[in-house]
C-alpha positions as CSV (number, residue, x, y, z in Angstrom):
1,M,-93.4,62.9,-10.7
2,K,-96.5,64.9,-9.6
3,K,-99.4,62.8,-8.4
4,E,-102.6,63.0,-10.5
5,V,-105.4,64.4,-8.3
6,L,-107.9,63.1,-10.8
7,I,-107.4,59.7,-12.4
8,K,-108.9,59.2,-15.9
9,E,-109.7,55.8,-17.4
10,I,-111.6,54.7,-20.5
11,S,-112.7,51.2,-21.1
12,G,-114.9,50.7,-24.2
13,N,-117.4,53.5,-24.1
14,V,-117.3,53.9,-20.3
15,G,-115.1,56.7,-18.8
16,T,-114.1,56.7,-15.1
17,L,-112.9,59.7,-13.1
18,K,-111.4,59.0,-9.7
19,I,-110.9,61.7,-7.1
20,N,-107.4,60.9,-6.0
21,R,-106.6,62.7,-2.7
22,P,-107.2,59.9,-0.2
23,E,-104.8,61.4,2.3
24,K,-107.2,64.5,2.4
25,G,-110.5,62.6,2.4
26,N,-110.6,63.1,-1.4
27,S,-111.5,66.8,-0.7
28,L,-112.1,68.9,-3.8
29,T,-109.5,71.5,-4.9
30,P,-109.6,74.2,-7.6
31,E,-107.0,72.3,-9.5
32,L,-109.0,69.0,-9.4
33,L,-112.3,70.7,-10.3
34,I,-110.8,72.4,-13.3
35,D,-109.2,69.1,-14.4
36,L,-112.6,67.4,-14.1
37,H,-114.2,70.2,-16.1
38,L,-111.6,70.1,-18.9
39,T,-111.7,66.3,-19.1
40,L,-115.5,66.2,-19.4
41,K,-115.3,68.9,-22.0
42,K,-112.7,66.9,-24.0
43,W,-114.7,63.7,-23.7
44,A,-117.9,65.5,-24.9
45,E,-116.1,66.8,-27.9
46,E,-114.6,63.4,-28.8
47,D,-118.1,61.8,-28.4
48,L,-116.7,58.3,-27.6
49,V,-117.5,58.1,-23.8
50,R,-121.2,57.3,-23.5
51,C,-121.4,56.8,-19.8
52,V,-119.1,58.4,-17.1
53,V,-118.5,57.0,-13.6
54,I,-117.2,59.4,-10.9
55,T,-115.8,57.9,-7.7
56,G,-113.3,58.4,-5.0
57,N,-110.0,56.5,-5.2
58,S,-110.5,55.2,-1.6
59,E,-112.9,52.9,0.2
60,K,-113.1,55.5,3.0
61,A,-114.3,58.5,1.1
62,F,-116.0,59.7,-2.1
63,S,-115.3,63.3,-1.1
64,T,-115.4,65.1,2.3
65,G,-116.1,68.4,0.6
66,Y,-114.3,71.5,-0.7
67,D,-110.8,72.0,0.5
68,I,-110.7,75.8,1.2
69,T,-107.0,75.6,2.2
70,A,-105.9,74.3,-1.2
71,I,-104.0,76.8,-3.3
72,P,-103.6,75.8,-7.0
73,T,-100.0,75.3,-8.2
74,E,-98.5,74.4,-11.6
75,L,-101.7,75.0,-13.5
76,S,-101.8,74.7,-17.3
77,P,-102.3,78.1,-19.1
78,E,-105.8,77.0,-20.0
79,A,-106.6,76.1,-16.4
80,A,-105.1,79.3,-15.0
81,E,-107.2,81.4,-17.4
82,L,-110.4,79.5,-16.4
83,L,-109.6,80.1,-12.7
84,K,-109.5,83.9,-13.3
85,K,-112.9,83.9,-14.9
86,S,-114.9,81.2,-13.2
87,N,-115.7,79.5,-9.9
88,P,-114.0,76.0,-10.2
89,L,-116.8,74.3,-8.3
90,E,-119.5,75.8,-10.5
91,L,-117.6,74.8,-13.6
92,A,-117.2,71.2,-12.5
93,L,-120.8,70.8,-11.4
94,D,-122.1,72.4,-14.6
95,S,-119.9,70.1,-16.7
96,I,-121.3,67.0,-14.9
97,K,-124.9,68.2,-15.2
98,N,-124.6,69.1,-18.9
99,F,-122.3,66.3,-20.0
100,P,-124.1,64.9,-23.2
101,F,-124.3,61.3,-21.8
102,P,-125.3,59.9,-18.4
103,V,-123.1,60.2,-15.4
104,I,-123.1,57.8,-12.5
105,A,-121.9,58.7,-9.0
106,M,-120.2,55.7,-7.5
107,I,-120.2,56.7,-3.8
108,N,-117.9,55.0,-1.4
109,G,-117.4,56.1,2.2
110,Y,-117.8,59.7,3.4
111,C,-119.7,62.1,1.1
112,F,-120.2,65.7,2.5
113,G,-120.6,69.3,1.5
114,A,-119.5,70.1,-2.1
115,G,-118.8,66.3,-2.6
116,L,-122.5,65.6,-2.0
117,N,-123.5,68.5,-4.2
118,L,-121.3,66.9,-7.0
119,V,-123.3,63.7,-6.5
120,M,-126.6,65.6,-6.9
121,C,-125.5,66.7,-10.3
122,C,-125.0,63.2,-11.5
123,D,-127.8,61.3,-13.3
124,I,-127.7,58.2,-11.2
125,R,-126.3,57.6,-7.7
126,I,-125.1,54.2,-6.5
127,G,-123.7,53.9,-2.9
128,A,-121.9,51.3,-1.0
129,D,-123.8,50.3,2.1
130,H,-121.3,51.8,4.5
131,I,-121.5,55.4,3.2
132,K,-122.1,58.5,5.4
133,A,-123.4,61.7,3.9
134,G,-124.6,65.2,4.9
135,M,-124.6,68.9,4.3
136,P,-122.8,70.9,7.1
137,P,-123.2,74.6,6.1
138,V,-125.7,75.3,8.9
139,K,-123.1,74.0,11.4
140,L,-120.5,76.4,10.0
141,G,-122.7,79.5,9.7
142,L,-123.0,79.5,5.9
143,V,-126.0,80.0,3.6
144,Y,-125.6,77.6,0.7
145,H,-125.8,79.1,-2.8
146,P,-129.2,79.0,-4.6
147,E,-128.0,76.9,-7.6
148,G,-126.7,74.2,-5.2
149,L,-130.0,74.2,-3.3
150,I,-131.9,73.8,-6.6
151,Q,-129.7,70.8,-7.5
152,F,-130.7,69.1,-4.3
153,I,-134.4,70.0,-4.7
154,E,-134.4,68.5,-8.2
155,V,-133.1,65.1,-6.8
156,I,-134.7,64.7,-3.4
157,G,-137.5,67.2,-3.3
158,M,-138.2,70.3,-1.3
159,S,-139.1,68.6,2.0
160,K,-136.0,66.5,2.3
161,T,-133.8,69.3,1.1
162,R,-135.1,71.4,4.0
163,E,-134.4,68.7,6.5
164,I,-130.9,68.0,5.3
165,F,-129.9,71.6,5.3
166,F,-131.7,72.7,8.4
167,T,-130.4,69.9,10.6
168,G,-126.9,69.5,9.1
169,S,-127.2,65.8,10.2
170,T,-125.0,63.0,9.0
171,Y,-127.0,60.1,7.4
172,Q,-125.6,56.6,7.1
173,G,-126.5,53.2,5.8
174,R,-130.2,52.9,4.9
175,E,-130.9,56.5,6.0
176,V,-129.0,57.7,3.0
177,K,-131.3,55.7,0.7
178,E,-134.4,56.8,2.6
179,M,-133.5,60.5,2.2
180,G,-133.1,59.9,-1.5
181,L,-129.4,60.8,-1.6
182,V,-128.7,57.5,-3.5
183,D,-130.9,55.5,-5.9
184,H,-129.3,52.2,-5.0
185,L,-127.5,51.0,-1.9
186,V,-125.3,48.0,-2.6
187,P,-123.2,45.6,-0.4
188,A,-119.5,46.4,-0.6
189,D,-118.7,43.0,-2.2
190,K,-121.1,43.7,-5.1
191,F,-120.5,47.4,-5.4
192,F,-118.0,47.6,-8.3
193,Q,-119.9,44.9,-10.3
194,T,-123.2,46.6,-9.9
195,V,-122.0,50.1,-10.9
196,Y,-120.1,48.9,-14.0
197,A,-122.8,46.5,-15.2
198,M,-125.2,49.5,-15.3
199,A,-122.5,51.8,-16.9
200,D,-121.9,49.1,-19.6
201,E,-125.6,48.7,-20.3
202,I,-126.1,52.4,-20.6
203,S,-123.0,52.8,-22.9
204,K,-124.4,50.3,-25.4
205,N,-127.7,52.1,-25.9
206,A,-128.4,54.4,-28.9
207,P,-126.2,57.6,-28.5
208,L,-128.7,60.0,-30.0
209,S,-131.4,58.6,-27.7
210,L,-129.2,59.0,-24.6
211,K,-128.1,62.5,-25.5
212,G,-131.6,63.7,-26.5
213,T,-133.3,62.3,-23.4
214,K,-130.7,63.8,-21.0
215,K,-131.0,67.2,-22.8
216,I,-134.8,67.2,-22.5
217,I,-134.7,66.2,-18.8
218,N,-132.2,69.0,-18.1
219,M,-134.5,71.4,-20.0
220,I,-137.5,70.4,-17.8
221,G,-135.3,70.9,-14.7
222,K,-134.6,74.5,-15.7
223,Y,-138.3,75.3,-15.0
224,S,-137.6,75.0,-11.2
225,L,-134.8,77.7,-11.3
226,I,-135.2,80.6,-9.0
227,G,-136.8,83.6,-10.7
228,S,-134.4,86.2,-12.0
229,E,-136.0,88.9,-9.9
230,Y,-135.0,87.0,-6.7
231,V,-131.4,86.1,-7.7
232,N,-129.9,89.3,-6.2
233,D,-131.8,88.9,-3.0
234,A,-130.7,85.3,-2.6
235,Q,-127.0,86.3,-3.3
236,A,-127.3,89.0,-0.6
237,L,-128.3,86.4,2.0
238,V,-125.3,84.2,1.0
239,T,-123.0,87.3,1.3
240,E,-124.4,88.4,4.6
241,A,-123.7,85.0,6.2
242,F,-120.3,84.8,4.6
243,N,-119.3,88.1,6.3
244,S,-120.8,87.2,9.7
245,D,-119.3,86.6,13.1
246,D,-121.2,83.3,13.2
247,L,-119.1,82.0,10.2
248,K,-115.9,82.8,12.0
249,E,-117.3,81.0,15.1
250,G,-118.4,78.0,13.1
251,Q,-115.0,77.6,11.5
252,A,-113.2,78.0,14.8
253,A,-115.5,75.4,16.5
254,F,-115.0,72.9,13.7
255,L,-111.2,73.2,13.9
256,E,-111.3,73.0,17.7
257,K,-113.8,70.1,17.6
258,R,-116.3,71.8,19.9
259,N,-119.9,72.9,19.6
260,P,-120.3,76.4,18.2
261,V,-121.9,79.3,20.1
262,F,-123.8,81.3,17.5
263,T,-125.1,84.8,18.1
264,G,-127.0,85.5,14.9
265,K,-124.6,88.3,13.9
């Protein structure tokens, strides 16, 4: 029997999604991201889940980022069609951001790259006190996509977004809270109880109020979007870095566990 890469659970009006690739640091695959998108779409249509908790099915990792080596297999026809038309990561992030009801990130262990971007799209972030988090694109020679940068700026502000992306540093313990990457930092023995007490409280509030408030907050957030006249320029910067020698060097250095030697080309 094929292992579920995304475990779905519903208890009362609280839905839980568990990233279930512990042997791979709960890294994100196209298959997993499409499953997450389709599940949230289904839950939104059913209108029964009034708070979602997203977590990693491991104490060691929420998610170590996007698994670029993963090739989708045995996809459903619906998922295969989506993969042809859309970027799975963008689909999943958009589904979290625009899910009608609040979404809580329950962050356990490592949280890096696209995994941390996923956290930024949640409404509330609660972390265990042992977590480590960071954004490594600058260590790999990548320019992060504009929409992702906006999602960070909305949550932690311009100044801290600059620091996190310019340094590529790893933050741990209280540093994660100080940088604004989590709203609450909780001891491991109180972690589960704290998250689900909040999820349960949220799920019992007035549905129209929850949906209306989230929708208006998202509308306000759209005012900070990059101007349409700059979108092509921003994408050109992303593409230039993606095609660079520095990206090849960054990837090689990461795999060889050495410091990269960048040339700016």
